BALOBA-1460 file (C-alpha; in Angstrom, 3 decimals):
// residues 88
<rec num="1" residu="m" x="104.160" y="116.881" z="85.338"/>
<rec num="2" residu="i" x="102.037" y="117.715" z="82.267"/>
<rec num="3" residu="a" x="102.307" y="120.397" z="79.657"/>
<rec num="4" residu="l" x="99.477" y="122.825" z="79.253"/>
<rec num="5" residu="t" x="98.399" y="121.941" z="75.613"/>
<rec num="6" residu="p" x="94.727" y="122.042" z="74.306"/>
<rec num="7" residu="k" x="93.251" y="119.137" z="76.022"/>
<rec num="8" residu="t" x="90.826" y="118.304" z="78.822"/>
<rec num="9" residu="t" x="91.983" y="117.348" z="82.406"/>
<rec num="10" residu="s" x="90.140" y="116.395" z="85.446"/>
<rec num="11" residu="y" x="91.191" y="117.559" z="88.891"/>
<rec num="12" residu="i" x="89.710" y="116.354" z="92.199"/>
<rec num="13" residu="v" x="88.128" y="119.198" z="94.227"/>
<rec num="14" residu="i" x="87.337" y="118.753" z="98.104"/>
<rec num="15" residu="v" x="84.425" y="120.728" z="99.019"/>
<rec num="16" residu="e" x="83.747" y="121.633" z="102.691"/>
<rec num="17" residu="k" x="80.387" y="122.878" z="104.167"/>
<rec num="18" residu="a" x="80.749" y="125.885" z="106.401"/>
<rec num="19" residu="d" x="77.726" y="127.639" z="108.435"/>
<rec num="20" residu="h" x="76.448" y="129.596" z="105.415"/>
<rec num="21" residu="n" x="78.407" y="128.665" z="102.438"/>
<rec num="22" residu="y" x="80.836" y="126.087" z="100.954"/>
<rec num="23" residu="s" x="84.669" y="126.299" z="100.379"/>
<rec num="24" residu="a" x="86.537" y="124.239" z="98.106"/>
<rec num="25" residu="y" x="90.232" y="123.448" z="97.228"/>
<rec num="26" residu="v" x="92.265" y="121.473" z="94.839"/>
<rec num="27" residu="p" x="94.797" y="119.096" z="96.674"/>
<rec num="28" residu="d" x="97.081" y="118.889" z="93.585"/>
<rec num="29" residu="l" x="97.245" y="122.588" z="93.060"/>
<rec num="30" residu="c" x="98.441" y="124.393" z="96.335"/>
<rec num="31" residu="g" x="96.510" y="127.761" z="96.892"/>
<rec num="32" residu="c" x="93.737" y="126.888" z="94.560"/>
<rec num="33" residu="v" x="90.635" y="127.628" z="96.546"/>
<rec num="34" residu="t" x="87.261" y="129.254" z="96.298"/>
<rec num="35" residu="t" x="83.992" y="129.726" z="97.885"/>
<rec num="36" residu="g" x="80.345" y="129.528" z="97.155"/>
<rec num="37" residu="e" x="76.804" y="129.615" z="98.275"/>
<rec num="38" residu="t" x="75.855" y="126.435" z="96.455"/>
<rec num="39" residu="i" x="77.626" y="123.352" z="94.971"/>
<rec num="40" residu="a" x="76.696" y="124.782" z="91.419"/>
<rec num="41" residu="e" x="78.473" y="127.989" z="92.332"/>
<rec num="42" residu="i" x="81.502" y="125.853" z="93.953"/>
<rec num="43" residu="e" x="81.720" y="123.958" z="90.344"/>
<rec num="44" residu="k" x="81.692" y="127.314" z="88.260"/>
<rec num="45" residu="n" x="84.062" y="128.987" z="90.649"/>
<rec num="46" residu="i" x="86.597" y="126.369" z="91.042"/>
<rec num="47" residu="q" x="86.903" y="125.890" z="87.181"/>
<rec num="48" residu="e" x="87.782" y="129.428" z="86.871"/>
<rec num="49" residu="a" x="90.053" y="129.071" z="89.741"/>
<rec num="50" residu="i" x="91.750" y="126.096" z="88.352"/>
<rec num="51" residu="i" x="92.377" y="127.733" z="84.967"/>
<rec num="52" residu="g" x="93.693" y="130.929" z="86.472"/>
<rec num="53" residu="h" x="96.061" y="129.062" z="88.675"/>
<rec num="54" residu="l" x="97.376" y="126.986" z="85.921"/>
<rec num="55" residu="e" x="97.966" y="130.132" z="83.836"/>
<rec num="56" residu="v" x="99.881" y="131.849" z="86.394"/>
<rec num="57" residu="m" x="101.992" y="128.689" z="86.994"/>
<rec num="58" residu="r" x="102.639" y="128.555" z="83.190"/>
<rec num="59" residu="e" x="103.566" y="132.186" z="83.079"/>
<rec num="60" residu="y" x="106.018" y="131.618" z="85.860"/>
<rec num="61" residu="g" x="107.467" y="128.364" z="84.263"/>
<rec num="62" residu="d" x="106.187" y="126.412" z="87.115"/>
<rec num="63" residu="s" x="105.737" y="122.545" z="86.520"/>
<rec num="64" residu="i" x="102.141" y="121.476" z="86.304"/>
<rec num="65" residu="p" x="101.480" y="118.471" z="88.599"/>
<rec num="66" residu="e" x="99.654" y="115.423" z="87.157"/>
<rec num="67" residu="p" x="95.985" y="115.265" z="88.683"/>
<rec num="68" residu="s" x="95.686" y="112.590" z="91.503"/>
<rec num="69" residu="s" x="93.133" y="109.870" z="91.167"/>
<rec num="70" residu="i" x="90.290" y="109.852" z="93.841"/>
<rec num="71" residu="h" x="91.951" y="106.595" z="95.148"/>
<rec num="72" residu="e" x="95.009" y="108.597" z="96.006"/>
<rec num="73" residu="l" x="93.502" y="111.100" z="98.104"/>
<rec num="74" residu="d" x="93.190" y="110.916" z="101.868"/>
<rec num="75" residu="s" x="90.210" y="113.207" z="102.730"/>
<rec num="76" residu="p" x="87.895" y="113.235" z="105.623"/>
<rec num="77" residu="a" x="84.088" y="112.995" z="105.061"/>
<rec num="78" residu="n" x="83.639" y="115.915" z="102.738"/>
<rec num="79" residu="i" x="82.094" y="116.368" z="99.306"/>
<rec num="80" residu="i" x="84.542" y="115.368" z="96.647"/>
<rec num="81" residu="l" x="84.212" y="116.607" z="92.893"/>
<rec num="82" residu="q" x="85.970" y="115.785" z="89.808"/>
<rec num="83" residu="v" x="86.009" y="118.990" z="87.611"/>
<rec num="84" residu="s" x="87.138" y="118.999" z="84.278"/>
<rec num="85" residu="i" x="89.085" y="121.629" z="82.586"/>
<rec num="86" residu="h" x="89.962" y="122.409" z="79.073"/>
<rec num="87" residu="f" x="93.186" y="124.103" z="78.399"/>
<rec num="88" residu="d" x="93.419" y="126.469" z="75.180"/>
């Protein structure tokens, strides 16, 4: 588990294409999801979602999971992003 101290951490994001948009989730952060019309919008939205998710976890005293490496994930043929987050 990691502490939220000022630093940059990267999380793996799985992006799935739907009929009219994209959805994305962070396998390491249960419930951290977003949608967007473009990959660029997904990247912006998921960064905000991750930061908000981690802030709530910290408020509740939950342990923050270490980010997985891309090699640890078993994902079907979806788009995989690595998103860097800076914690204040």
